[in-house]
HTML snippet that shows the backbone in 3Dmol.js (N, CA, C, O; Angstrom):
<script src="https://3Dmol.org/build/3Dmol-min.js"></script>
<div id="view" style="width:600px;height:400px;position:relative"></div>
<script>
const pdb = `
ATOM      1  N   MET A   1      73.972  96.077 110.339  1.00  0.00           N
ATOM      2  CA  MET A   1      74.519  97.394 110.041  1.00  0.00           C
ATOM      3  C   MET A   1      75.792  97.609 110.851  1.00  0.00           C
ATOM      4  O   MET A   1      75.907  97.174 111.997  1.00  0.00           O
ATOM      5  N   ILE A   2      76.737  98.287 110.224  1.00  0.00           N
ATOM      6  CA  ILE A   2      77.926  98.728 110.922  1.00  0.00           C
ATOM      7  C   ILE A   2      77.972 100.247 110.854  1.00  0.00           C
ATOM      8  O   ILE A   2      77.368 100.858 109.973  1.00  0.00           O
ATOM      9  N   THR A   3      78.682 100.841 111.778  1.00  0.00           N
ATOM     10  CA  THR A   3      78.913 102.277 111.770  1.00  0.00           C
ATOM     11  C   THR A   3      80.353 102.502 111.345  1.00  0.00           C
ATOM     12  O   THR A   3      81.277 101.921 111.914  1.00  0.00           O
ATOM     13  N   VAL A   4      80.539 103.352 110.339  1.00  0.00           N
ATOM     14  CA  VAL A   4      81.883 103.675 109.868  1.00  0.00           C
ATOM     15  C   VAL A   4      82.127 105.155 110.129  1.00  0.00           C
ATOM     16  O   VAL A   4      81.337 106.009 109.726  1.00  0.00           O
ATOM     17  N   LEU A   5      83.229 105.445 110.808  1.00  0.00           N
ATOM     18  CA  LEU A   5      83.604 106.809 111.145  1.00  0.00           C
ATOM     19  C   LEU A   5      84.840 107.205 110.353  1.00  0.00           C
ATOM     20  O   LEU A   5      85.743 106.392 110.153  1.00  0.00           O
ATOM     21  N   TYR A   6      84.879 108.457 109.901  1.00  0.00           N
ATOM     22  CA  TYR A   6      86.013 108.985 109.150  1.00  0.00           C
ATOM     23  C   TYR A   6      86.534 110.219 109.886  1.00  0.00           C
ATOM     24  O   TYR A   6      85.759 111.103 110.251  1.00  0.00           O
ATOM     25  N   PHE A   7      87.838 110.272 110.101  1.00  0.00           N
ATOM     26  CA  PHE A   7      88.428 111.360 110.866  1.00  0.00           C
ATOM     27  C   PHE A   7      89.433 112.162 110.043  1.00  0.00           C
ATOM     28  O   PHE A   7      89.972 111.684 109.045  1.00  0.00           O
ATOM     29  N   ALA A   8      89.667 113.388 110.489  1.00  0.00           N
ATOM     30  CA  ALA A   8      90.672 114.300 109.941  1.00  0.00           C
ATOM     31  C   ALA A   8      90.489 114.491 108.436  1.00  0.00           C
ATOM     32  O   ALA A   8      89.379 114.767 107.981  1.00  0.00           O
ATOM     33  N   ARG A   9      91.567 114.347 107.657  1.00  0.00           N
ATOM     34  CA  ARG A   9      91.482 114.638 106.223  1.00  0.00           C
ATOM     35  C   ARG A   9      90.513 113.717 105.501  1.00  0.00           C
ATOM     36  O   ARG A   9      89.975 114.086 104.458  1.00  0.00           O
ATOM     37  N   LEU A  10      90.280 112.515 106.041  1.00  0.00           N
ATOM     38  CA  LEU A  10      89.325 111.605 105.398  1.00  0.00           C
ATOM     39  C   LEU A  10      87.928 112.201 105.419  1.00  0.00           C
ATOM     40  O   LEU A  10      87.209 112.156 104.420  1.00  0.00           O
ATOM     41  N   ARG A  11      87.550 112.753 106.548  1.00  0.00           N
ATOM     42  CA  ARG A  11      86.219 113.373 106.667  1.00  0.00           C
ATOM     43  C   ARG A  11      86.068 114.484 105.639  1.00  0.00           C
ATOM     44  O   ARG A  11      85.014 114.621 105.019  1.00  0.00           O
ATOM     45  N   GLU A  12      87.115 115.276 105.458  1.00  0.00           N
ATOM     46  CA  GLU A  12      87.063 116.368 104.498  1.00  0.00           C
ATOM     47  C   GLU A  12      87.019 115.851 103.061  1.00  0.00           C
ATOM     48  O   GLU A  12      86.213 116.322 102.259  1.00  0.00           O
ATOM     49  N   ALA A  13      87.872 114.895 102.733  1.00  0.00           N
ATOM     50  CA  ALA A  13      87.955 114.378 101.359  1.00  0.00           C
ATOM     51  C   ALA A  13      86.689 113.626 100.955  1.00  0.00           C
ATOM     52  O   ALA A  13      86.252 113.710  99.807  1.00  0.00           O
ATOM     53  N   LEU A  14      86.103 112.893 101.897  1.00  0.00           N
ATOM     54  CA  LEU A  14      84.944 112.060 101.590  1.00  0.00           C
ATOM     55  C   LEU A  14      83.624 112.792 101.777  1.00  0.00           C
ATOM     56  O   LEU A  14      82.585 112.327 101.310  1.00  0.00           O
ATOM     57  N   GLY A  15      83.658 113.927 102.453  1.00  0.00           N
ATOM     58  CA  GLY A  15      82.454 114.731 102.632  1.00  0.00           C
ATOM     59  C   GLY A  15      81.494 114.201 103.675  1.00  0.00           C
ATOM     60  O   GLY A  15      80.322 114.576 103.692  1.00  0.00           O
ATOM     61  N   THR A  16      81.985 113.325 104.553  1.00  0.00           N
ATOM     62  CA  THR A  16      81.139 112.800 105.620  1.00  0.00           C
ATOM     63  C   THR A  16      82.006 112.362 106.793  1.00  0.00           C
ATOM     64  O   THR A  16      83.153 111.951 106.617  1.00  0.00           O
ATOM     65  N   GLY A  17      81.446 112.457 107.981  1.00  0.00           N
ATOM     66  CA  GLY A  17      82.157 112.014 109.175  1.00  0.00           C
ATOM     67  C   GLY A  17      81.760 110.626 109.614  1.00  0.00           C
ATOM     68  O   GLY A  17      82.466 109.983 110.392  1.00  0.00           O
ATOM     69  N   SER A  18      80.612 110.157 109.108  1.00  0.00           N
ATOM     70  CA  SER A  18      80.159 108.825 109.504  1.00  0.00           C
ATOM     71  C   SER A  18      79.061 108.352 108.567  1.00  0.00           C
ATOM     72  O   SER A  18      78.440 109.137 107.851  1.00  0.00           O
ATOM     73  N   GLU A  19      78.844 107.055 108.595  1.00  0.00           N
ATOM     74  CA  GLU A  19      77.732 106.472 107.844  1.00  0.00           C
ATOM     75  C   GLU A  19      77.408 105.099 108.408  1.00  0.00           C
ATOM     76  O   GLU A  19      78.227 104.464 109.073  1.00  0.00           O
ATOM     77  N   GLN A  20      76.207 104.668 108.128  1.00  0.00           N
ATOM     78  CA  GLN A  20      75.744 103.326 108.470  1.00  0.00           C
ATOM     79  C   GLN A  20      75.763 102.498 107.195  1.00  0.00           C
ATOM     80  O   GLN A  20      75.276 102.949 106.158  1.00  0.00           O
ATOM     81  N   ILE A  21      76.313 101.306 107.258  1.00  0.00           N
ATOM     82  CA  ILE A  21      76.401 100.446 106.085  1.00  0.00           C
ATOM     83  C   ILE A  21      75.849  99.070 106.435  1.00  0.00           C
ATOM     84  O   ILE A  21      76.188  98.497 107.471  1.00  0.00           O
ATOM     85  N   ALA A  22      74.999  98.549 105.563  1.00  0.00           N
ATOM     86  CA  ALA A  22      74.571  97.154 105.685  1.00  0.00           C
ATOM     87  C   ALA A  22      75.738  96.308 105.186  1.00  0.00           C
ATOM     88  O   ALA A  22      76.121  96.405 104.020  1.00  0.00           O
ATOM     89  N   LEU A  23      76.289  95.503 106.037  1.00  0.00           N
ATOM     90  CA  LEU A  23      77.480  94.722 105.721  1.00  0.00           C
ATOM     91  C   LEU A  23      77.125  93.555 104.803  1.00  0.00           C
ATOM     92  O   LEU A  23      76.383  92.658 105.203  1.00  0.00           O
ATOM     93  N   PRO A  24      77.655  93.560 103.563  1.00  0.00           N
ATOM     94  CA  PRO A  24      77.378  92.440 102.661  1.00  0.00           C
ATOM     95  C   PRO A  24      77.973  91.143 103.216  1.00  0.00           C
ATOM     96  O   PRO A  24      78.970  91.177 103.937  1.00  0.00           O
ATOM     97  N   GLN A  25      77.376  90.024 102.888  1.00  0.00           N
ATOM     98  CA  GLN A  25      77.882  88.731 103.370  1.00  0.00           C
ATOM     99  C   GLN A  25      79.281  88.442 102.864  1.00  0.00           C
ATOM    100  O   GLN A  25      80.009  87.658 103.474  1.00  0.00           O
ATOM    101  N   THR A  26      79.668  89.060 101.761  1.00  0.00           N
ATOM    102  CA  THR A  26      80.993  88.822 101.181  1.00  0.00           C
ATOM    103  C   THR A  26      82.100  89.586 101.902  1.00  0.00           C
ATOM    104  O   THR A  26      83.279  89.356 101.634  1.00  0.00           O
ATOM    105  N   VAL A  27      81.744  90.483 102.805  1.00  0.00           N
ATOM    106  CA  VAL A  27      82.737  91.275 103.536  1.00  0.00           C
ATOM    107  C   VAL A  27      82.804  90.773 104.980  1.00  0.00           C
ATOM    108  O   VAL A  27      81.835  90.863 105.734  1.00  0.00           O
ATOM    109  N   SER A  28      83.975  90.244 105.343  1.00  0.00           N
ATOM    110  CA  SER A  28      84.107  89.677 106.683  1.00  0.00           C
ATOM    111  C   SER A  28      85.276  90.257 107.474  1.00  0.00           C
ATOM    112  O   SER A  28      85.439  89.959 108.658  1.00  0.00           O
ATOM    113  N   ASP A  29      86.102  91.099 106.806  1.00  0.00           N
ATOM    114  CA  ASP A  29      87.232  91.683 107.522  1.00  0.00           C
ATOM    115  C   ASP A  29      87.459  93.122 107.064  1.00  0.00           C
ATOM    116  O   ASP A  29      86.805  93.612 106.144  1.00  0.00           O
ATOM    117  N   LEU A  30      88.392  93.774 107.726  1.00  0.00           N
ATOM    118  CA  LEU A  30      88.649  95.179 107.468  1.00  0.00           C
ATOM    119  C   LEU A  30      89.138  95.424 106.041  1.00  0.00           C
ATOM    120  O   LEU A  30      88.737  96.405 105.415  1.00  0.00           O
ATOM    121  N   ASP A  31      89.993  94.553 105.520  1.00  0.00           N
ATOM    122  CA  ASP A  31      90.441  94.705 104.129  1.00  0.00           C
ATOM    123  C   ASP A  31      89.261  94.645 103.158  1.00  0.00           C
ATOM    124  O   ASP A  31      89.208  95.413 102.197  1.00  0.00           O
ATOM    125  N   GLY A  32      88.327  93.747 103.403  1.00  0.00           N
ATOM    126  CA  GLY A  32      87.148  93.635 102.548  1.00  0.00           C
ATOM    127  C   GLY A  32      86.307  94.896 102.586  1.00  0.00           C
ATOM    128  O   GLY A  32      85.761  95.309 101.563  1.00  0.00           O
ATOM    129  N   LEU A  33      86.196  95.510 103.754  1.00  0.00           N
ATOM    130  CA  LEU A  33      85.438  96.753 103.872  1.00  0.00           C
ATOM    131  C   LEU A  33      86.140  97.874 103.120  1.00  0.00           C
ATOM    132  O   LEU A  33      85.490  98.652 102.421  1.00  0.00           O
ATOM    133  N   ARG A  34      87.448  97.964 103.255  1.00  0.00           N
ATOM    134  CA  ARG A  34      88.186  98.997 102.508  1.00  0.00           C
ATOM    135  C   ARG A  34      88.004  98.818 101.007  1.00  0.00           C
ATOM    136  O   ARG A  34      87.823  99.799 100.285  1.00  0.00           O
ATOM    137  N   GLU A  35      88.049  97.580 100.533  1.00  0.00           N
ATOM    138  CA  GLU A  35      87.839  97.314  99.105  1.00  0.00           C
ATOM    139  C   GLU A  35      86.439  97.750  98.675  1.00  0.00           C
ATOM    140  O   GLU A  35      86.268  98.365  97.623  1.00  0.00           O
ATOM    141  N   LEU A  36      85.450  97.428  99.492  1.00  0.00           N
ATOM    142  CA  LEU A  36      84.070  97.811  99.196  1.00  0.00           C
ATOM    143  C   LEU A  36      83.931  99.326  99.090  1.00  0.00           C
ATOM    144  O   LEU A  36      83.310  99.832  98.156  1.00  0.00           O
ATOM    145  N   LEU A  37      84.507 100.044 100.043  1.00  0.00           N
ATOM    146  CA  LEU A  37      84.412 101.502 100.042  1.00  0.00           C
ATOM    147  C   LEU A  37      85.219 102.112  98.906  1.00  0.00           C
ATOM    148  O   LEU A  37      84.760 103.056  98.263  1.00  0.00           O
ATOM    149  N   ALA A  38      86.410 101.589  98.648  1.00  0.00           N
ATOM    150  CA  ALA A  38      87.253 102.115  97.569  1.00  0.00           C
ATOM    151  C   ALA A  38      86.601 101.921  96.205  1.00  0.00           C
ATOM    152  O   ALA A  38      86.857 102.696  95.283  1.00  0.00           O
ATOM    153  N   ALA A  39      85.768 100.901  96.068  1.00  0.00           N
ATOM    154  CA  ALA A  39      85.093 100.628  94.791  1.00  0.00           C
ATOM    155  C   ALA A  39      84.106 101.730  94.424  1.00  0.00           C
ATOM    156  O   ALA A  39      83.616 101.760  93.295  1.00  0.00           O
ATOM    157  N   ARG A  40      83.807 102.626  95.340  1.00  0.00           N
ATOM    158  CA  ARG A  40      82.928 103.756  95.042  1.00  0.00           C
ATOM    159  C   ARG A  40      83.589 104.713  94.054  1.00  0.00           C
ATOM    160  O   ARG A  40      82.901 105.504  93.410  1.00  0.00           O
ATOM    161  N   GLY A  41      84.902 104.653  93.928  1.00  0.00           N
ATOM    162  CA  GLY A  41      85.636 105.499  92.995  1.00  0.00           C
ATOM    163  C   GLY A  41      85.937 106.872  93.567  1.00  0.00           C
ATOM    164  O   GLY A  41      85.656 107.150  94.732  1.00  0.00           O
ATOM    165  N   GLY A  42      86.513 107.729  92.729  1.00  0.00           N
ATOM    166  CA  GLY A  42      86.837 109.096  93.119  1.00  0.00           C
ATOM    167  C   GLY A  42      87.677 109.163  94.372  1.00  0.00           C
ATOM    168  O   GLY A  42      88.641 108.411  94.517  1.00  0.00           O
ATOM    169  N   PRO A  43      87.318 110.071  95.296  1.00  0.00           N
ATOM    170  CA  PRO A  43      88.113 110.218  96.517  1.00  0.00           C
ATOM    171  C   PRO A  43      88.102 108.956  97.384  1.00  0.00           C
ATOM    172  O   PRO A  43      89.030 108.726  98.160  1.00  0.00           O
ATOM    173  N   TRP A  44      87.064 108.149  97.253  1.00  0.00           N
ATOM    174  CA  TRP A  44      86.997 106.904  98.029  1.00  0.00           C
ATOM    175  C   TRP A  44      88.146 105.975  97.644  1.00  0.00           C
ATOM    176  O   TRP A  44      88.817 105.421  98.515  1.00  0.00           O
ATOM    177  N   SER A  45      88.370 105.804  96.352  1.00  0.00           N
ATOM    178  CA  SER A  45      89.452 104.914  95.921  1.00  0.00           C
ATOM    179  C   SER A  45      90.808 105.536  96.216  1.00  0.00           C
ATOM    180  O   SER A  45      91.758 104.816  96.523  1.00  0.00           O
ATOM    181  N   GLU A  46      90.916 106.850  96.130  1.00  0.00           N
ATOM    182  CA  GLU A  46      92.183 107.522  96.429  1.00  0.00           C
ATOM    183  C   GLU A  46      92.539 107.418  97.907  1.00  0.00           C
ATOM    184  O   GLU A  46      93.679 107.102  98.248  1.00  0.00           O
ATOM    185  N   GLU A  47      91.595 107.676  98.769  1.00  0.00           N
ATOM    186  CA  GLU A  47      91.871 107.725 100.208  1.00  0.00           C
ATOM    187  C   GLU A  47      91.935 106.343 100.863  1.00  0.00           C
ATOM    188  O   GLU A  47      92.704 106.136 101.801  1.00  0.00           O
ATOM    189  N   LEU A  48      91.133 105.404 100.373  1.00  0.00           N
ATOM    190  CA  LEU A  48      91.028 104.107 101.047  1.00  0.00           C
ATOM    191  C   LEU A  48      91.693 102.964 100.281  1.00  0.00           C
ATOM    192  O   LEU A  48      91.442 101.796 100.577  1.00  0.00           O
ATOM    193  N   ALA A  49      92.529 103.283  99.311  1.00  0.00           N
ATOM    194  CA  ALA A  49      93.239 102.251  98.558  1.00  0.00           C
ATOM    195  C   ALA A  49      94.010 101.345  99.514  1.00  0.00           C
ATOM    196  O   ALA A  49      94.504 101.794 100.549  1.00  0.00           O
ATOM    197  N   ALA A  50      94.105 100.082  99.159  1.00  0.00           N
ATOM    198  CA  ALA A  50      94.760  99.092 100.019  1.00  0.00           C
ATOM    199  C   ALA A  50      96.195  99.475 100.351  1.00  0.00           C
ATOM    200  O   ALA A  50      96.682  99.143 101.432  1.00  0.00           O
ATOM    201  N   ASN A  51      96.882 100.163  99.447  1.00  0.00           N
ATOM    202  CA  ASN A  51      98.269 100.531  99.709  1.00  0.00           C
ATOM    203  C   ASN A  51      98.398 101.894 100.388  1.00  0.00           C
ATOM    204  O   ASN A  51      99.508 102.377 100.609  1.00  0.00           O
ATOM    205  N   GLY A  52      97.264 102.512 100.716  1.00  0.00           N
ATOM    206  CA  GLY A  52      97.275 103.818 101.374  1.00  0.00           C
ATOM    207  C   GLY A  52      97.670 103.719 102.830  1.00  0.00           C
ATOM    208  O   GLY A  52      97.573 102.660 103.451  1.00  0.00           O
ATOM    209  N   ARG A  53      98.113 104.828 103.355  1.00  0.00           N
ATOM    210  CA  ARG A  53      98.551 104.873 104.752  1.00  0.00           C
ATOM    211  C   ARG A  53      97.406 105.319 105.650  1.00  0.00           C
ATOM    212  O   ARG A  53      97.431 106.414 106.212  1.00  0.00           O
ATOM    213  N   ILE A  54      96.423 104.472 105.774  1.00  0.00           N
ATOM    214  CA  ILE A  54      95.261 104.758 106.612  1.00  0.00           C
ATOM    215  C   ILE A  54      95.247 103.768 107.761  1.00  0.00           C
ATOM    216  O   ILE A  54      95.443 102.569 107.563  1.00  0.00           O
ATOM    217  N   ARG A  55      95.016 104.270 108.950  1.00  0.00           N
ATOM    218  CA  ARG A  55      94.905 103.419 110.137  1.00  0.00           C
ATOM    219  C   ARG A  55      93.428 103.106 110.362  1.00  0.00           C
ATOM    220  O   ARG A  55      92.550 103.795 109.842  1.00  0.00           O
ATOM    221  N   ALA A  56      93.168 102.062 111.140  1.00  0.00           N
ATOM    222  CA  ALA A  56      91.786 101.694 111.411  1.00  0.00           C
ATOM    223  C   ALA A  56      91.647 101.136 112.817  1.00  0.00           C
ATOM    224  O   ALA A  56      92.594 100.604 113.395  1.00  0.00           O
ATOM    225  N   ALA A  57      90.457 101.271 113.341  1.00  0.00           N
ATOM    226  CA  ALA A  57      90.111 100.691 114.635  1.00  0.00           C
ATOM    227  C   ALA A  57      88.752 100.020 114.495  1.00  0.00           C
ATOM    228  O   ALA A  57      87.866 100.513 113.797  1.00  0.00           O
ATOM    229  N   VAL A  58      88.606  98.900 115.164  1.00  0.00           N
ATOM    230  CA  VAL A  58      87.331  98.198 115.218  1.00  0.00           C
ATOM    231  C   VAL A  58      86.909  98.184 116.680  1.00  0.00           C
ATOM    232  O   VAL A  58      87.622  97.670 117.542  1.00  0.00           O
ATOM    233  N   ASN A  59      85.753  98.750 116.942  1.00  0.00           N
ATOM    234  CA  ASN A  59      85.231  98.862 118.301  1.00  0.00           C
ATOM    235  C   ASN A  59      86.260  99.484 119.245  1.00  0.00           C
ATOM    236  O   ASN A  59      86.460  99.025 120.369  1.00  0.00           O
ATOM    237  N   GLN A  60      86.908 100.546 118.750  1.00  0.00           N
ATOM    238  CA  GLN A  60      87.849 101.379 119.488  1.00  0.00           C
ATOM    239  C   GLN A  60      89.157 100.674 119.838  1.00  0.00           C
ATOM    240  O   GLN A  60      89.862 101.105 120.750  1.00  0.00           O
ATOM    241  N   SER A  61      89.486  99.607 119.134  1.00  0.00           N
ATOM    242  CA  SER A  61      90.779  98.932 119.286  1.00  0.00           C
ATOM    243  C   SER A  61      91.480  98.944 117.937  1.00  0.00           C
ATOM    244  O   SER A  61      90.872  98.635 116.912  1.00  0.00           O
ATOM    245  N   MET A  62      92.749  99.299 117.938  1.00  0.00           N
ATOM    246  CA  MET A  62      93.513  99.323 116.695  1.00  0.00           C
ATOM    247  C   MET A  62      93.392  97.975 116.004  1.00  0.00           C
ATOM    248  O   MET A  62      93.372  96.925 116.647  1.00  0.00           O
ATOM    249  N   ALA A  63      93.310  98.029 114.661  1.00  0.00           N
ATOM    250  CA  ALA A  63      93.039  96.805 113.909  1.00  0.00           C
ATOM    251  C   ALA A  63      93.906  96.735 112.664  1.00  0.00           C
ATOM    252  O   ALA A  63      94.374  97.753 112.154  1.00  0.00           O
ATOM    253  N   SER A  64      94.110  95.515 112.184  1.00  0.00           N
ATOM    254  CA  SER A  64      94.835  95.295 110.933  1.00  0.00           C
ATOM    255  C   SER A  64      93.832  94.826 109.885  1.00  0.00           C
ATOM    256  O   SER A  64      92.663  94.589 110.191  1.00  0.00           O
ATOM    257  N   GLY A  65      94.298  94.694 108.653  1.00  0.00           N
ATOM    258  CA  GLY A  65      93.424  94.353 107.546  1.00  0.00           C
ATOM    259  C   GLY A  65      92.677  93.051 107.705  1.00  0.00           C
ATOM    260  O   GLY A  65      91.568  92.908 107.190  1.00  0.00           O
ATOM    261  N   ASP A  66      93.270  92.083 108.418  1.00  0.00           N
ATOM    262  CA  ASP A  66      92.613  90.785 108.570  1.00  0.00           C
ATOM    263  C   ASP A  66      91.722  90.701 109.808  1.00  0.00           C
ATOM    264  O   ASP A  66      91.232  89.624 110.147  1.00  0.00           O
ATOM    265  N   THR A  67      91.508  91.843 110.487  1.00  0.00           N
ATOM    266  CA  THR A  67      90.622  91.864 111.649  1.00  0.00           C
ATOM    267  C   THR A  67      89.184  91.618 111.202  1.00  0.00           C
ATOM    268  O   THR A  67      88.680  92.296 110.307  1.00  0.00           O
ATOM    269  N   ALA A  68      88.536  90.652 111.825  1.00  0.00           N
ATOM    270  CA  ALA A  68      87.153  90.318 111.483  1.00  0.00           C
ATOM    271  C   ALA A  68      86.216  91.456 111.880  1.00  0.00           C
ATOM    272  O   ALA A  68      86.411  92.115 112.902  1.00  0.00           O
ATOM    273  N   ILE A  69      85.194  91.672 111.051  1.00  0.00           N
ATOM    274  CA  ILE A  69      84.145  92.640 111.376  1.00  0.00           C
ATOM    275  C   ILE A  69      82.799  91.962 111.222  1.00  0.00           C
ATOM    276  O   ILE A  69      82.647  91.010 110.457  1.00  0.00           O
ATOM    277  N   ALA A  70      81.813  92.474 111.971  1.00  0.00           N
ATOM    278  CA  ALA A  70      80.481  91.878 111.955  1.00  0.00           C
ATOM    279  C   ALA A  70      79.439  92.957 112.206  1.00  0.00           C
ATOM    280  O   ALA A  70      79.764  94.069 112.621  1.00  0.00           O
ATOM    281  N   ASP A  71      78.188  92.613 111.949  1.00  0.00           N
ATOM    282  CA  ASP A  71      77.095  93.538 112.216  1.00  0.00           C
ATOM    283  C   ASP A  71      77.204  94.082 113.635  1.00  0.00           C
ATOM    284  O   ASP A  71      77.524  93.350 114.571  1.00  0.00           O
ATOM    285  N   GLY A  72      76.934  95.367 113.779  1.00  0.00           N
ATOM    286  CA  GLY A  72      76.971  96.019 115.079  1.00  0.00           C
ATOM    287  C   GLY A  72      78.312  96.651 115.413  1.00  0.00           C
ATOM    288  O   GLY A  72      78.412  97.407 116.379  1.00  0.00           O
ATOM    289  N   ASP A  73      79.354  96.353 114.626  1.00  0.00           N
ATOM    290  CA  ASP A  73      80.672  96.907 114.907  1.00  0.00           C
ATOM    291  C   ASP A  73      80.745  98.384 114.536  1.00  0.00           C
ATOM    292  O   ASP A  73      79.985  98.879 113.705  1.00  0.00           O
ATOM    293  N   GLU A  74      81.684  99.067 115.180  1.00  0.00           N
ATOM    294  CA  GLU A  74      82.026 100.441 114.847  1.00  0.00           C
ATOM    295  C   GLU A  74      83.435 100.427 114.283  1.00  0.00           C
ATOM    296  O   GLU A  74      84.368  99.985 114.954  1.00  0.00           O
ATOM    297  N   ILE A  75      83.599 100.903 113.062  1.00  0.00           N
ATOM    298  CA  ILE A  75      84.898 100.934 112.396  1.00  0.00           C
ATOM    299  C   ILE A  75      85.277 102.372 112.172  1.00  0.00           C
ATOM    300  O   ILE A  75      84.483 103.152 111.647  1.00  0.00           O
ATOM    301  N   ALA A  76      86.487 102.735 112.566  1.00  0.00           N
ATOM    302  CA  ALA A  76      86.984 104.083 112.373  1.00  0.00           C
ATOM    303  C   ALA A  76      88.193 104.056 111.459  1.00  0.00           C
ATOM    304  O   ALA A  76      89.085 103.224 111.628  1.00  0.00           O
ATOM    305  N   PHE A  77      88.229 104.959 110.495  1.00  0.00           N
ATOM    306  CA  PHE A  77      89.375 105.141 109.606  1.00  0.00           C
ATOM    307  C   PHE A  77      89.958 106.515 109.868  1.00  0.00           C
ATOM    308  O   PHE A  77      89.223 107.494 109.998  1.00  0.00           O
ATOM    309  N   PHE A  78      91.291 106.589 109.947  1.00  0.00           N
ATOM    310  CA  PHE A  78      91.950 107.859 110.193  1.00  0.00           C
ATOM    311  C   PHE A  78      93.373 107.823 109.669  1.00  0.00           C
ATOM    312  O   PHE A  78      93.980 106.756 109.590  1.00  0.00           O
ATOM    313  N   PRO A  79      93.913 108.988 109.311  1.00  0.00           N
ATOM    314  CA  PRO A  79      95.299 109.026 108.845  1.00  0.00           C
ATOM    315  C   PRO A  79      96.251 108.817 110.019  1.00  0.00           C
ATOM    316  O   PRO A  79      95.878 109.031 111.173  1.00  0.00           O
ATOM    317  N   PRO A  80      97.478 108.399 109.722  1.00  0.00           N
ATOM    318  CA  PRO A  80      98.470 108.273 110.807  1.00  0.00           C
ATOM    319  C   PRO A  80      98.656 109.620 111.491  1.00  0.00           C
ATOM    320  O   PRO A  80      98.586 110.669 110.850  1.00  0.00           O
ATOM    321  N   VAL A  81      98.887 109.581 112.771  1.00  0.00           N
ATOM    322  CA  VAL A  81      99.066 110.802 113.548  1.00  0.00           C
ATOM    323  C   VAL A  81     100.519 110.902 113.974  1.00  0.00           C
ATOM    324  O   VAL A  81     101.104 109.933 114.457  1.00  0.00           O
ATOM    325  N   THR A  82     101.091 112.074 113.792  1.00  0.00           N
ATOM    326  CA  THR A  82     102.454 112.289 114.245  1.00  0.00           C
ATOM    327  C   THR A  82     102.448 113.331 115.336  1.00  0.00           C
ATOM    328  O   THR A  82     101.579 114.203 115.370  1.00  0.00           O
ATOM    329  N   GLY A  83     103.385 113.245 116.198  1.00  0.00           N
ATOM    330  CA  GLY A  83     103.489 114.200 117.284  1.00  0.00           C
ATOM    331  C   GLY A  83     104.754 115.035 117.158  1.00  0.00           C
ATOM    332  O   GLY A  83     105.620 114.754 116.330  1.00  0.00           O
ATOM    333  N   GLY A  84     104.845 116.038 117.970  1.00  0.00           N
ATOM    334  CA  GLY A  84     106.022 116.882 117.868  1.00  0.00           C
ATOM    335  C   GLY A  84     106.530 117.312 119.187  1.00  0.00           C
ATOM    336  O   GLY A  84     107.525 118.033 119.260  1.00  0.00           O
TER     337      GLY A  84
END
`;
const viewer = $3Dmol.createViewer("view");
viewer.addModel(pdb, "pdb");
viewer.setStyle({}, {cartoon: {color: "spectrum"}});
viewer.zoomTo();
viewer.render();
</script>
């Protein structure tokens, strides 16, 4: 199982702040997880599309699409943050 966290507008659009997911054997990196989640359709495909501007962290470290993920990991998705 992995823990997936959603922050800011993602939490609002998806209707959840977190979930536990049994990681399929076919998913081994962050891009694969985004594809899996986007396949749910609706707001999932809109918010988590591969070309979307969503940032991610794996175990509290910033990550890119090819970052490996495994059972027990914590993955966070969040929109880019700007400061002023």
